[in-house]
C-alpha positions as CSV (number, residue, x, y, z in Angstrom):
1,M,0.8,14.7,-63.6
2,P,2.4,15.0,-60.0
3,L,6.0,16.2,-59.9
4,V,8.7,14.1,-58.1
5,Y,11.6,15.8,-56.4
6,V,14.7,14.1,-55.8
7,I,17.0,15.7,-53.1
8,N,20.4,14.3,-52.4
9,I,21.3,14.8,-48.7
10,N,24.2,13.5,-46.6
11,S,23.7,11.2,-43.6
12,Q,23.8,13.9,-41.1
13,E,20.9,15.7,-43.1
14,E,19.1,12.4,-43.4
15,L,19.1,11.9,-39.6
16,T,17.8,15.4,-39.1
17,V,15.0,14.9,-41.6
18,K,14.1,11.5,-39.9
19,K,13.8,13.2,-36.6
20,L,11.7,16.0,-38.1
21,I,9.3,13.4,-39.7
22,T,9.2,11.3,-36.4
23,G,8.5,14.5,-34.5
24,L,5.7,15.5,-36.9
25,F,4.1,12.0,-36.9
26,I,3.8,12.3,-33.0
27,Y,2.5,15.9,-33.1
28,V,-0.4,14.9,-35.6
29,L,-1.0,11.6,-33.7
30,C,-1.3,13.6,-30.3
31,T,-3.5,16.3,-32.1
32,H,-5.7,13.8,-33.6
33,S,-6.1,12.0,-30.2
34,A,-6.8,15.2,-28.3
35,I,-9.6,16.0,-30.8
36,A,-11.0,12.4,-30.6
37,R,-11.2,12.8,-26.8
38,D,-11.1,16.2,-25.0
39,Y,-12.6,15.2,-21.7
40,I,-11.2,13.3,-18.7
41,S,-12.3,9.5,-18.5
42,I,-12.7,8.2,-15.1
43,A,-13.9,4.7,-13.8
44,G,-13.9,2.5,-10.7
45,S,-15.2,2.3,-7.2
46,S,-19.1,2.7,-6.7
47,T,-18.4,4.3,-3.3
48,V,-16.1,6.8,-4.7
49,L,-18.5,7.4,-7.6
50,P,-20.9,10.0,-6.3
51,F,-18.0,12.0,-4.8
52,A,-16.0,12.0,-8.2
53,T,-19.2,12.9,-9.8
54,I,-19.7,16.1,-7.6
55,V,-16.2,17.2,-8.3
56,A,-16.6,16.4,-12.0
57,E,-19.8,18.5,-12.3
58,Q,-18.3,21.5,-10.4
59,L,-15.2,21.3,-12.8
60,G,-17.7,21.2,-15.7
61,R,-19.2,24.6,-14.9
62,N,-16.1,26.3,-16.2
63,F,-16.8,27.0,-19.8
64,N,-13.3,26.1,-20.7
65,Q,-13.5,22.7,-19.4
66,K,-15.7,19.8,-20.5
67,T,-17.5,17.8,-17.8
68,P,-15.2,14.7,-17.0
69,V,-17.1,11.3,-17.6
70,V,-17.2,9.3,-14.4
71,E,-18.3,5.6,-14.5
72,S,-18.6,2.9,-11.8
73,G,-17.6,-0.7,-12.3
74,G,-15.8,-1.3,-8.9
75,S,-12.4,-0.6,-7.6
76,S,-10.8,-3.6,-9.5
77,V,-12.1,-2.1,-12.6
78,G,-10.6,1.4,-11.6
79,K,-7.3,0.0,-10.6
80,K,-6.9,-2.3,-13.7
81,G,-8.4,0.2,-16.0
82,V,-5.8,2.9,-15.2
83,C,-3.1,0.4,-15.7
84,D,-4.3,-1.3,-18.9
85,G,-2.1,0.8,-21.2
86,T,-1.3,4.2,-22.6
87,G,-3.6,5.8,-25.2
88,L,-7.0,7.6,-25.1
89,Q,-8.8,4.4,-25.4
90,F,-7.9,3.8,-21.7
91,I,-9.1,5.7,-18.8
92,D,-7.1,8.6,-17.1
93,I,-8.0,8.0,-13.6
94,G,-9.1,5.1,-11.6
95,N,-11.2,5.4,-8.5
96,A,-10.9,2.9,-5.7
97,S,-12.1,2.2,-2.1
98,S,-9.4,-0.2,-1.6
99,R,-5.7,0.6,-1.8
100,M,-3.8,-0.7,-4.8
101,K,-2.0,-4.0,-4.2
102,V,1.6,-4.6,-5.2
103,K,0.4,-7.2,-7.8
104,E,-1.9,-4.5,-9.2
105,L,1.1,-2.1,-9.4
106,E,3.3,-4.7,-11.2
107,Y,0.4,-5.0,-13.7
108,C,0.8,-1.1,-14.4
109,S,4.6,-1.5,-14.8
110,K,4.1,-4.3,-17.2
111,N,2.0,-1.9,-19.4
112,G,4.5,0.9,-19.0
113,V,2.1,3.0,-17.1
114,Q,3.2,5.1,-13.9
115,V,0.6,6.3,-11.5
116,T,0.4,8.7,-8.6
117,E,-1.9,7.7,-5.6
118,I,-4.2,10.4,-4.2
119,K,-6.1,9.8,-1.0
120,V,-9.3,11.9,-1.0
121,G,-11.1,11.0,2.2
122,Y,-12.6,8.2,4.3
123,D,-15.9,6.1,4.3
124,G,-17.6,3.6,6.7
125,I,-18.8,0.4,5.5
126,V,-22.2,-0.3,6.9
127,L,-24.6,-3.2,7.4
128,A,-28.0,-1.5,7.1
129,N,-31.7,-2.6,7.1
130,S,-35.1,-1.0,6.8
131,K,-36.3,1.4,9.5
132,N,-39.4,-0.6,9.6
133,A,-37.4,-3.2,11.4
134,P,-35.4,-3.2,14.6
135,R,-31.7,-2.1,14.3
136,L,-29.4,-5.0,14.6
137,Q,-26.8,-5.1,17.4
138,I,-23.9,-7.5,16.5
139,S,-20.2,-7.6,17.1
140,L,-17.8,-7.6,14.2
141,A,-16.7,-11.0,15.0
142,D,-20.3,-12.4,14.8
143,L,-20.9,-10.6,11.6
144,G,-17.8,-12.3,10.1
145,K,-18.8,-15.6,11.5
146,A,-22.2,-15.2,9.8
147,L,-20.9,-14.4,6.4
148,T,-17.5,-16.1,5.8
149,A,-17.7,-19.2,3.6
150,K,-16.2,-21.6,6.2
151,V,-16.3,-21.9,9.9
152,P,-15.0,-24.5,12.4
153,V,-17.3,-27.5,13.5
154,N,-15.8,-30.2,15.6
155,G,-12.3,-29.4,14.7
156,E,-12.3,-28.9,11.1
157,M,-13.4,-26.1,8.7
158,V,-16.7,-26.8,7.0
159,D,-19.1,-24.8,4.7
160,N,-20.8,-22.2,7.0
161,P,-24.1,-24.0,8.3
162,Y,-25.6,-21.0,10.1
163,K,-29.2,-20.3,8.5
164,T,-30.2,-17.6,11.2
165,W,-28.4,-14.9,13.0
166,K,-29.6,-16.8,16.1
167,D,-27.5,-19.7,15.0
168,V,-24.4,-17.5,15.1
169,N,-25.1,-16.2,18.5
170,P,-28.2,-17.0,20.6
171,A,-28.4,-13.3,21.6
172,L,-29.1,-12.4,18.0
173,P,-32.6,-12.4,16.2
174,D,-34.2,-15.6,15.1
175,L,-34.3,-14.3,11.5
176,A,-32.9,-15.8,8.2
177,I,-29.3,-14.5,7.2
178,K,-29.9,-12.5,4.1
179,V,-27.4,-10.0,3.2
180,Y,-27.1,-8.3,-0.1
181,G,-23.6,-7.0,-0.9
182,P,-21.1,-6.1,-3.7
183,P,-19.2,-8.6,-6.1
184,T,-15.6,-9.5,-6.0
185,T,-14.7,-6.5,-8.2
186,S,-15.7,-4.2,-5.3
187,G,-13.3,-2.4,-3.1
188,T,-16.1,-2.2,-0.5
189,R,-16.3,-6.1,-0.4
190,A,-12.5,-6.4,-0.2
191,S,-12.5,-4.1,2.7
192,F,-15.2,-5.7,4.4
193,A,-13.9,-9.1,4.2
194,E,-10.5,-8.1,5.5
195,I,-11.7,-5.9,8.4
196,V,-14.8,-8.1,9.4
197,N,-14.2,-11.7,8.2
198,E,-10.5,-11.9,8.5
199,K,-9.3,-9.5,11.3
200,A,-12.4,-9.3,13.4
201,Y,-13.3,-12.8,13.3
202,C,-10.7,-15.5,12.0
203,K,-7.6,-13.8,13.5
204,K,-9.1,-13.8,17.0
205,D,-11.1,-17.0,17.1
206,A,-9.5,-19.7,19.1
207,E,-11.1,-22.6,17.2
208,V,-9.9,-21.2,13.8
209,K,-6.4,-20.7,15.1
210,A,-6.3,-24.4,16.6
211,I,-7.2,-25.8,13.2
212,G,-4.4,-23.8,11.6
213,Y,-6.7,-22.2,9.0
214,K,-5.0,-19.2,7.6
215,A,-7.1,-16.1,8.5
216,K,-6.7,-14.6,5.0
217,Q,-8.8,-17.6,3.6
218,C,-11.8,-16.2,5.8
219,R,-12.1,-13.3,3.2
220,A,-14.2,-15.6,1.0
221,M,-17.9,-15.0,1.3
222,R,-20.8,-17.5,1.4
223,T,-22.1,-18.6,-1.9
224,D,-25.3,-20.6,-0.5
225,G,-27.6,-17.7,-0.6
226,A,-26.9,-16.2,2.7
227,Y,-24.8,-13.6,1.0
228,V,-26.2,-12.4,-2.4
229,E,-24.0,-10.3,-4.9
230,A,-26.1,-7.4,-5.8
231,G,-23.7,-5.8,-8.4
232,E,-21.8,-2.5,-8.2
233,Q,-24.9,-0.2,-8.0
234,D,-25.3,0.5,-4.2
235,N,-28.5,2.3,-4.8
236,L,-30.0,-1.0,-5.9
237,I,-29.1,-2.6,-2.6
238,V,-30.8,0.5,-0.8
239,Q,-34.0,-0.4,-3.0
240,K,-34.0,-3.9,-1.9
241,L,-33.9,-3.1,1.9
242,Q,-36.7,-0.6,1.4
243,D,-38.7,-3.5,-0.2
244,D,-37.8,-6.2,2.3
245,K,-37.6,-5.3,5.9
246,D,-36.0,-8.7,6.8
247,A,-32.9,-8.2,4.4
248,F,-29.5,-6.5,5.2
249,G,-27.2,-4.8,2.9
250,I,-23.5,-3.9,2.8
251,F,-22.4,-0.6,1.3
252,G,-20.6,2.6,1.9
253,F,-21.8,5.1,4.6
254,S,-22.4,8.0,2.1
255,Y,-25.4,5.7,0.7
256,L,-26.8,5.2,4.3
257,D,-26.5,9.0,4.9
258,Q,-28.2,9.8,1.8
259,N,-31.1,7.4,2.6
260,S,-31.4,7.9,6.4
261,D,-35.1,8.5,6.2
262,T,-35.8,4.9,5.3
263,I,-32.8,2.7,6.2
264,Q,-30.4,2.4,9.3
265,G,-27.1,1.1,10.1
266,A,-26.4,-1.8,12.5
267,E,-24.6,-1.1,15.7
268,L,-21.3,-2.9,15.1
269,S,-19.5,-3.8,18.3
270,G,-21.4,-1.2,20.3
271,V,-21.0,1.6,17.9
272,V,-23.6,3.0,15.5
273,P,-22.0,4.4,12.2
274,S,-21.8,8.2,12.1
275,F,-19.6,11.0,10.8
276,E,-18.0,11.5,14.3
277,A,-17.5,7.7,14.8
278,I,-15.8,7.0,11.6
279,G,-13.8,10.2,11.9
280,D,-12.6,9.5,15.4
281,G,-11.9,5.7,14.7
282,S,-14.2,4.3,17.1
283,Y,-16.3,2.8,14.2
284,K,-14.0,0.2,13.1
285,A,-15.5,-0.7,9.7
286,S,-14.1,2.0,7.8
287,R,-11.4,2.6,5.0
288,A,-9.7,5.3,2.9
289,L,-10.7,6.3,-0.6
290,F,-8.4,6.8,-3.4
291,F,-7.8,7.7,-7.1
292,Y,-4.9,6.7,-9.2
293,V,-3.9,9.3,-11.9
294,K,-2.0,8.1,-15.1
295,H,1.1,10.0,-15.7
296,N,1.2,9.4,-19.5
297,H,-2.1,11.2,-19.9
298,V,-1.7,14.3,-17.6
299,E,-0.2,16.7,-20.3
300,V,-2.2,15.0,-23.2
301,V,-5.8,15.0,-21.9
302,P,-6.9,18.6,-20.9
303,G,-8.0,19.3,-17.5
304,I,-6.4,16.6,-15.3
305,H,-4.4,19.2,-13.2
306,A,-7.7,21.3,-12.8
307,Y,-9.8,18.1,-11.9
308,M,-7.3,17.2,-9.0
309,K,-7.4,20.8,-7.9
310,E,-11.0,20.8,-7.8
311,W,-11.2,18.0,-5.2
312,T,-9.3,20.3,-2.8
313,K,-11.9,23.0,-3.0
314,H,-14.7,20.8,-1.6
315,W,-12.5,19.1,1.2
316,G,-13.9,21.1,4.2
317,E,-16.1,19.8,6.8
318,D,-18.8,21.9,5.4
319,G,-18.0,21.1,1.8
320,A,-20.1,19.4,-0.9
321,L,-18.2,16.1,-0.4
322,A,-18.9,15.9,3.4
323,D,-22.5,16.9,2.7
324,A,-22.7,13.8,0.4
325,G,-21.3,11.7,3.2
326,M,-17.4,11.5,2.7
327,I,-15.3,11.9,6.0
328,P,-12.7,14.6,5.4
329,L,-8.9,13.9,5.6
330,G,-7.1,15.5,8.4
331,E,-5.1,18.7,7.8
332,A,-1.8,17.1,7.5
333,E,-3.1,14.5,5.0
334,K,-4.7,17.3,3.0
335,L,-1.5,19.1,2.7
336,E,0.5,15.9,1.7
337,M,-2.2,15.2,-1.0
338,I,-2.1,18.7,-2.4
339,A,1.7,18.2,-2.8
340,R,1.2,14.8,-4.5
341,M,-1.2,16.5,-7.0
342,K,1.6,19.1,-7.9
343,E,4.6,16.8,-7.8
344,L,3.0,13.7,-9.1
345,P,5.4,11.2,-7.4
346,V,5.4,7.8,-9.0
347,L,3.8,5.1,-6.9
348,K,6.3,2.4,-6.0
349,A,6.0,-1.1,-4.5
350,D,7.6,-0.1,-1.2
351,D,4.9,2.5,-0.8
352,L,2.3,-0.3,-0.6
353,K,4.1,-2.5,2.0
């Protein structure tokens, strides 16, 4: 028969006991969670995926550290996932090839999540096709005109009627417009639509301006088959281009670099994509790459500090990340990001404006 002890304590002692019990409960919960997941969980951009995988595998060579699990899903998945909440059922780090927006950060705040933004490098966005076909030479404006959902015709915006590249510009090939690209969850798509459709085409087109159509609306892509959403696996798009010499694909430069024996990048506004052209800014279809680290998990999940530091070991121009196609940060940006990794400044809305 179990013994029951009755202890008389005063209010001060009761408060102390309650604190002790609460602290013990938190300790047990954290200890159980740490046992439940003792590896870093990362998800997001398919463009950042190969780079984050390299870093994770390098970190995993340390026998004291489990290899982080890196998954794709798109930049929206990375940014939303890291903000979904606190607890080891949620990811620790979100990868993104488009910067977090104020609305996305507000979602973080709503869920009590604070993050630090780390820029890891740069990447170009390419329009590529098979090397068994001629290299396409096209302006950024014409590319936007070919792929945006609506274009001006007789003084009004209508569904894009162009069937061939030649319909867009008589100097272009008489070839059906067929472009495979990422879905709406992709940071690559968001960056492409902003750089090409909005800024290079609609903001500079006299007819669009005369109609009063907001340039931002031009980010919508065609849905009539000229642009085909091909999922978040850029390697699948590469495969389609290898199988169909008349098709084109949109993805990050690193995938072009890794498959340069079979595919080639289009010349956009007179510039062919290359490390040098992206690095010096002459190739305009480029963007920064990021990851967002969740503060609430840094001291709970083992290895997050080590993971961030591992990135810095491979940032050189001759490092593993550059070999995989990432354009390195400049020296000043490297130092700034190293400082952020140590100090973990909280990302605020003003930082994104």
